[in-house]
Every structure is written in structure tokens, then in C-alpha cells.
C-alpha positions as CSV (number, residue, x, y, z in Angstrom):
1,M,205.7,74.4,51.4
2,L,206.4,78.1,51.8
3,E,205.7,79.6,55.2
4,P,204.7,83.2,55.9
5,G,207.8,85.3,55.6
6,D,209.7,82.8,53.3
7,P,211.1,84.4,50.2
8,A,209.2,83.6,47.0
9,P,211.1,81.3,44.7
10,E,212.5,82.9,41.5
11,V,210.4,81.8,38.6
12,T,210.3,82.8,34.9
13,A,207.4,82.1,32.6
14,R,205.8,83.4,29.4
15,N,202.9,85.7,29.9
16,Q,199.8,86.0,27.8
17,H,201.8,88.0,25.2
18,G,204.4,85.3,24.9
19,E,207.0,87.4,26.7
20,S,209.3,85.9,29.3
21,V,208.6,87.5,32.7
22,T,210.5,87.1,36.0
23,P,208.9,89.0,38.8
24,D,210.9,91.0,41.3
25,F,209.5,89.6,44.5
26,A,211.6,92.1,46.5
27,E,208.9,94.6,45.3
28,P,205.2,94.3,46.4
29,T,203.6,91.5,44.4
30,V,200.3,89.7,44.4
31,V,200.2,86.2,42.9
32,Y,196.8,84.6,42.6
33,F,196.2,81.0,41.5
34,Y,193.1,79.9,39.7
35,P,192.2,76.5,38.2
36,K,191.1,77.4,34.7
37,D,190.5,80.3,32.3
38,F,186.9,81.1,31.4
39,T,185.3,79.3,34.3
40,G,182.7,81.1,36.4
41,G,184.5,81.5,39.7
42,C,187.9,82.1,38.1
43,T,186.4,84.8,35.8
44,I,184.9,86.5,38.9
45,E,188.2,86.3,40.7
46,A,190.1,87.7,37.7
47,N,187.5,90.5,37.3
48,D,187.9,91.4,41.0
49,F,191.6,91.8,40.6
50,Q,191.0,93.7,37.4
51,D,188.6,96.1,39.2
52,A,191.2,96.7,42.0
53,Y,194.1,96.9,39.5
54,P,194.3,100.8,39.5
55,E,194.8,100.7,43.3
56,F,197.5,98.0,43.0
57,E,199.2,100.0,40.2
58,E,199.0,103.2,42.3
59,L,200.7,101.4,45.1
60,G,203.4,99.9,42.8
61,V,202.1,96.4,43.3
62,A,202.6,93.9,40.4
63,V,199.7,91.4,39.9
64,Y,200.1,87.9,38.4
65,G,197.4,85.3,37.8
66,V,198.6,81.7,37.5
67,S,196.7,78.6,36.2
68,M,197.3,75.4,34.3
69,D,196.1,76.9,31.0
70,D,198.5,77.6,28.1
71,V,199.7,81.0,26.8
72,E,197.1,81.0,24.0
73,S,194.2,80.4,26.5
74,H,195.6,83.2,28.8
75,A,195.8,85.6,25.8
76,D,192.2,84.9,24.9
77,F,191.1,85.1,28.5
78,A,193.0,88.4,29.2
79,E,191.5,89.9,26.0
80,A,188.0,88.8,26.7
81,E,188.1,90.0,30.3
82,G,190.2,93.2,29.7
83,S,192.8,92.0,32.2
84,C,195.7,94.3,33.0
85,S,197.4,91.7,35.2
86,T,200.0,89.3,33.9
87,C,198.6,85.7,33.2
88,W,201.1,82.9,33.7
89,P,200.7,79.4,32.4
90,T,202.0,76.7,34.6
91,R,201.3,73.6,32.5
92,T,204.6,72.2,33.6
93,G,203.7,72.7,37.3
94,R,207.0,74.6,37.7
95,W,205.5,77.3,39.9
96,R,203.6,74.8,42.0
97,R,206.7,72.7,42.5
98,R,208.8,75.7,43.4
99,S,206.2,77.1,45.8
100,A,204.7,73.8,46.9
101,S,201.3,75.4,46.4
102,R,198.2,73.4,45.5
103,P,195.1,74.8,43.8
104,T,192.5,75.6,46.4
105,R,189.1,77.4,46.4
106,G,190.8,80.4,48.2
107,T,193.4,82.8,46.8
108,P,196.9,82.5,48.3
109,V,198.6,85.9,47.9
110,A,202.4,86.1,47.8
């Protein structure tokens, strides 16, 4: 399990556009985890991040949403919700294994 102050693990995944993305965690970064695209609470959470996105962008903060959905679902979700953040699939659980995170009702922020 990552502890506060631990460096984030290096991870590469395809985003909602099918592009391979490796965040630079040396720069300010928000990673939020959510259980599933198109569900009530997750859509609200994504919309909250979307609403705040201009502020994150102004501060140079990258925003990534991570769930167990696949690239196609993320593409549909991002298009439907107008998301500017990068959506990462984690069907293999690679991110969760690397960070030892578990889905919760809260939003862990890296």
C-alpha cells in the first residue's frame, strides 16, 4: 500500500482515445478511481472533476480517471460527459496492483 509521500508507481495505459499514456508524477497530478462508467455516483464524480478542470489546467495539474471499464466504454463515457480528463482502463488491475489501491466510496488523490 502506498503511504503519503511515497512516489507513485510508473504506469502506462491506453486512454479513451486508444493512445498510450504514461503520466509524469513528478508534476502535479490527480488520479481519481471510480467503479464504473455511466453509473450515478461515478458520473457525478467525473462531472465534478470536469467542472474543476479549467482550474486544474491553469495550475498545470494533469487529471486521470481510472476504472475497470475498457477503452471503448471510457471513450463513450468521455464523449457523453464532455470529459477533458484522461480516462484509463484498468481491466488487468495493473494500476491497482502497482498502487495497492482498492475501490472505495471516497476518491483517493495521488
